[in-house]
ChimeraX commands (.cxc) that place a marker at each C-alpha (Angstrom):
marker #1 position 12.44,-22.07,35.81 radius 0.5
marker #1 position 15.68,-24.00,35.45 radius 0.5
marker #1 position 19.16,-22.52,35.38 radius 0.5
marker #1 position 19.99,-20.62,32.30 radius 0.5
marker #1 position 22.31,-22.54,29.95 radius 0.5
marker #1 position 24.69,-19.63,29.43 radius 0.5
marker #1 position 25.55,-18.98,33.07 radius 0.5
marker #1 position 28.36,-20.75,34.89 radius 0.5
marker #1 position 28.04,-22.44,38.29 radius 0.5
marker #1 position 28.59,-19.20,40.25 radius 0.5
marker #1 position 25.77,-17.50,38.39 radius 0.5
marker #1 position 28.06,-14.95,36.74 radius 0.5
marker #1 position 28.24,-14.29,33.05 radius 0.5
marker #1 position 31.17,-15.93,31.31 radius 0.5
marker #1 position 32.28,-12.99,29.15 radius 0.5
marker #1 position 31.39,-9.43,28.26 radius 0.5
marker #1 position 29.20,-10.45,25.28 radius 0.5
marker #1 position 27.16,-12.98,27.19 radius 0.5
marker #1 position 24.44,-10.50,28.22 radius 0.5
marker #1 position 23.38,-10.38,24.57 radius 0.5
marker #1 position 23.61,-14.15,24.27 radius 0.5
marker #1 position 21.67,-14.50,27.51 radius 0.5
marker #1 position 18.84,-12.35,26.17 radius 0.5
marker #1 position 18.81,-14.17,22.85 radius 0.5
marker #1 position 18.77,-17.55,24.58 radius 0.5
marker #1 position 15.89,-16.39,26.78 radius 0.5
marker #1 position 13.93,-15.33,23.72 radius 0.5
marker #1 position 14.68,-18.63,22.01 radius 0.5
marker #1 position 13.43,-20.59,25.02 radius 0.5
marker #1 position 10.30,-18.43,25.16 radius 0.5
marker #1 position 9.58,-19.00,21.47 radius 0.5
marker #1 position 10.14,-22.74,21.83 radius 0.5
marker #1 position 7.59,-22.83,24.64 radius 0.5
marker #1 position 5.12,-20.92,22.46 radius 0.5
marker #1 position 5.76,-23.29,19.57 radius 0.5
marker #1 position 5.00,-26.29,21.79 radius 0.5
marker #1 position 1.85,-24.63,23.12 radius 0.5
marker #1 position 0.56,-23.77,19.66 radius 0.5
marker #1 position 1.43,-27.21,18.31 radius 0.5
marker #1 position -0.73,-28.74,21.04 radius 0.5
marker #1 position -3.57,-26.34,20.21 radius 0.5
marker #1 position -3.30,-27.14,16.50 radius 0.5
marker #1 position -3.40,-30.86,17.23 radius 0.5
marker #1 position -6.50,-30.40,19.37 radius 0.5
marker #1 position -8.26,-28.37,16.67 radius 0.5
marker #1 position -7.38,-30.98,14.04 radius 0.5
marker #1 position -8.79,-33.77,16.19 radius 0.5
marker #1 position -11.94,-31.70,16.84 radius 0.5
marker #1 position -12.34,-31.15,13.10 radius 0.5
marker #1 position -11.96,-34.87,12.45 radius 0.5
marker #1 position -14.62,-35.62,15.07 radius 0.5
marker #1 position -16.99,-33.07,13.51 radius 0.5
marker #1 position -16.44,-34.51,10.05 radius 0.5
marker #1 position -17.20,-37.98,11.38 radius 0.5
marker #1 position -20.38,-36.64,12.99 radius 0.5
marker #1 position -21.40,-34.97,9.72 radius 0.5
marker #1 position -20.94,-38.31,7.98 radius 0.5
marker #1 position -23.27,-39.96,10.50 radius 0.5
marker #1 position -26.10,-37.60,9.59 radius 0.5
marker #1 position -25.38,-37.11,5.90 radius 0.5
marker #1 position -25.02,-39.88,3.34 radius 0.5
marker #1 position -22.93,-37.75,0.97 radius 0.5
marker #1 position -20.63,-36.33,3.63 radius 0.5
marker #1 position -17.62,-35.71,1.37 radius 0.5
marker #1 position -19.64,-33.31,-0.76 radius 0.5
marker #1 position -20.96,-31.50,2.33 radius 0.5
marker #1 position -17.51,-31.23,3.92 radius 0.5
marker #1 position -16.05,-29.87,0.67 radius 0.5
marker #1 position -18.86,-27.32,0.44 radius 0.5
marker #1 position -18.24,-26.19,4.05 radius 0.5
marker #1 position -14.49,-25.90,3.42 radius 0.5
marker #1 position -15.02,-23.79,0.31 radius 0.5
marker #1 position -17.46,-21.52,2.13 radius 0.5
marker #1 position -15.05,-20.96,5.04 radius 0.5
marker #1 position -12.17,-20.31,2.62 radius 0.5
marker #1 position -14.16,-17.50,1.00 radius 0.5
marker #1 position -14.69,-15.80,4.36 radius 0.5
marker #1 position -10.99,-15.67,5.24 radius 0.5
marker #1 position -9.60,-13.01,2.97 radius 0.5
marker #1 position -10.58,-9.39,3.10 radius 0.5
marker #1 position -9.70,-7.54,-0.05 radius 0.5
marker #1 position -7.76,-4.35,0.51 radius 0.5
marker #1 position -8.87,-1.05,-0.92 radius 0.5
marker #1 position -6.49,-0.12,-3.71 radius 0.5
marker #1 position -7.01,3.63,-3.26 radius 0.5
marker #1 position -5.96,4.04,0.37 radius 0.5
marker #1 position -3.37,2.45,2.62 radius 0.5
marker #1 position -4.50,0.87,5.87 radius 0.5
marker #1 position -5.71,3.60,8.24 radius 0.5
marker #1 position -5.08,6.40,5.75 radius 0.5
marker #1 position -8.73,7.46,5.42 radius 0.5
marker #1 position -9.13,7.82,9.16 radius 0.5
marker #1 position -5.99,9.97,9.35 radius 0.5
marker #1 position -7.22,12.21,6.53 radius 0.5
marker #1 position -10.63,12.68,8.11 radius 0.5
marker #1 position -9.21,13.40,11.56 radius 0.5
marker #1 position -6.72,15.89,10.12 radius 0.5
marker #1 position -9.55,17.65,8.28 radius 0.5
marker #1 position -11.67,17.82,11.44 radius 0.5
marker #1 position -8.73,19.11,13.48 radius 0.5
marker #1 position -7.95,21.93,11.07 radius 0.5
marker #1 position -11.59,22.93,10.45 radius 0.5
marker #1 position -12.69,26.23,11.94 radius 0.5
marker #1 position -16.33,25.15,12.19 radius 0.5
marker #1 position -18.28,21.88,12.47 radius 0.5
marker #1 position -18.38,20.02,9.17 radius 0.5
marker #1 position -21.01,17.85,7.55 radius 0.5
marker #1 position -20.03,14.50,6.08 radius 0.5
marker #1 position -20.45,15.87,2.56 radius 0.5
marker #1 position -18.12,18.78,3.41 radius 0.5
marker #1 position -15.44,16.40,4.63 radius 0.5
marker #1 position -15.66,14.02,1.67 radius 0.5
marker #1 position -16.07,16.49,-1.14 radius 0.5
marker #1 position -14.27,19.65,-0.28 radius 0.5
marker #1 position -11.69,19.30,2.44 radius 0.5
marker #1 position -9.75,16.15,1.66 radius 0.5
marker link #1:1,2 radius 0.2
marker link #1:2,3 radius 0.2
marker link #1:3,4 radius 0.2
marker link #1:4,5 radius 0.2
marker link #1:5,6 radius 0.2
marker link #1:6,7 radius 0.2
marker link #1:7,8 radius 0.2
marker link #1:8,9 radius 0.2
marker link #1:9,10 radius 0.2
marker link #1:10,11 radius 0.2
marker link #1:11,12 radius 0.2
marker link #1:12,13 radius 0.2
marker link #1:13,14 radius 0.2
marker link #1:14,15 radius 0.2
marker link #1:15,16 radius 0.2
marker link #1:16,17 radius 0.2
marker link #1:17,18 radius 0.2
marker link #1:18,19 radius 0.2
marker link #1:19,20 radius 0.2
marker link #1:20,21 radius 0.2
marker link #1:21,22 radius 0.2
marker link #1:22,23 radius 0.2
marker link #1:23,24 radius 0.2
marker link #1:24,25 radius 0.2
marker link #1:25,26 radius 0.2
marker link #1:26,27 radius 0.2
marker link #1:27,28 radius 0.2
marker link #1:28,29 radius 0.2
marker link #1:29,30 radius 0.2
marker link #1:30,31 radius 0.2
marker link #1:31,32 radius 0.2
marker link #1:32,33 radius 0.2
marker link #1:33,34 radius 0.2
marker link #1:34,35 radius 0.2
marker link #1:35,36 radius 0.2
marker link #1:36,37 radius 0.2
marker link #1:37,38 radius 0.2
marker link #1:38,39 radius 0.2
marker link #1:39,40 radius 0.2
marker link #1:40,41 radius 0.2
marker link #1:41,42 radius 0.2
marker link #1:42,43 radius 0.2
marker link #1:43,44 radius 0.2
marker link #1:44,45 radius 0.2
marker link #1:45,46 radius 0.2
marker link #1:46,47 radius 0.2
marker link #1:47,48 radius 0.2
marker link #1:48,49 radius 0.2
marker link #1:49,50 radius 0.2
marker link #1:50,51 radius 0.2
marker link #1:51,52 radius 0.2
marker link #1:52,53 radius 0.2
marker link #1:53,54 radius 0.2
marker link #1:54,55 radius 0.2
marker link #1:55,56 radius 0.2
marker link #1:56,57 radius 0.2
marker link #1:57,58 radius 0.2
marker link #1:58,59 radius 0.2
marker link #1:59,60 radius 0.2
marker link #1:60,61 radius 0.2
marker link #1:61,62 radius 0.2
marker link #1:62,63 radius 0.2
marker link #1:63,64 radius 0.2
marker link #1:64,65 radius 0.2
marker link #1:65,66 radius 0.2
marker link #1:66,67 radius 0.2
marker link #1:67,68 radius 0.2
marker link #1:68,69 radius 0.2
marker link #1:69,70 radius 0.2
marker link #1:70,71 radius 0.2
marker link #1:71,72 radius 0.2
marker link #1:72,73 radius 0.2
marker link #1:73,74 radius 0.2
marker link #1:74,75 radius 0.2
marker link #1:75,76 radius 0.2
marker link #1:76,77 radius 0.2
marker link #1:77,78 radius 0.2
marker link #1:78,79 radius 0.2
marker link #1:79,80 radius 0.2
marker link #1:80,81 radius 0.2
marker link #1:81,82 radius 0.2
marker link #1:82,83 radius 0.2
marker link #1:83,84 radius 0.2
marker link #1:84,85 radius 0.2
marker link #1:85,86 radius 0.2
marker link #1:86,87 radius 0.2
marker link #1:87,88 radius 0.2
marker link #1:88,89 radius 0.2
marker link #1:89,90 radius 0.2
marker link #1:90,91 radius 0.2
marker link #1:91,92 radius 0.2
marker link #1:92,93 radius 0.2
marker link #1:93,94 radius 0.2
marker link #1:94,95 radius 0.2
marker link #1:95,96 radius 0.2
marker link #1:96,97 radius 0.2
marker link #1:97,98 radius 0.2
marker link #1:98,99 radius 0.2
marker link #1:99,100 radius 0.2
marker link #1:100,101 radius 0.2
marker link #1:101,102 radius 0.2
marker link #1:102,103 radius 0.2
marker link #1:103,104 radius 0.2
marker link #1:104,105 radius 0.2
marker link #1:105,106 radius 0.2
marker link #1:106,107 radius 0.2
marker link #1:107,108 radius 0.2
marker link #1:108,109 radius 0.2
marker link #1:109,110 radius 0.2
marker link #1:110,111 radius 0.2
marker link #1:111,112 radius 0.2
marker link #1:112,113 radius 0.2
marker link #1:113,114 radius 0.2
marker link #1:114,115 radius 0.2
marker link #1:115,116 radius 0.2
view
């Protein structure tokens, strides 16, 4: 790793606020490295997708229709619809709280109907 840009030639911090700046600069450099890494990965995935689309066109005369159909199908899989009745993880917390406070083993119907 190269010398940090906020340190002087002796390696000492320049002022009393520079420890914060040093940490922020470190984080910025780390995020820039991540951005470069992910940009390379995105470029690779895009080129792989282009190659797959070209291969689909070799085997299918109406490749645009097929590619559109595949894109629509994958777009439907992406989003999971949230339950409007409970927040994320709330049901699990309620069930575990009920089981913790129960004085005897409970059946599923007991948990869902009577104790929540």
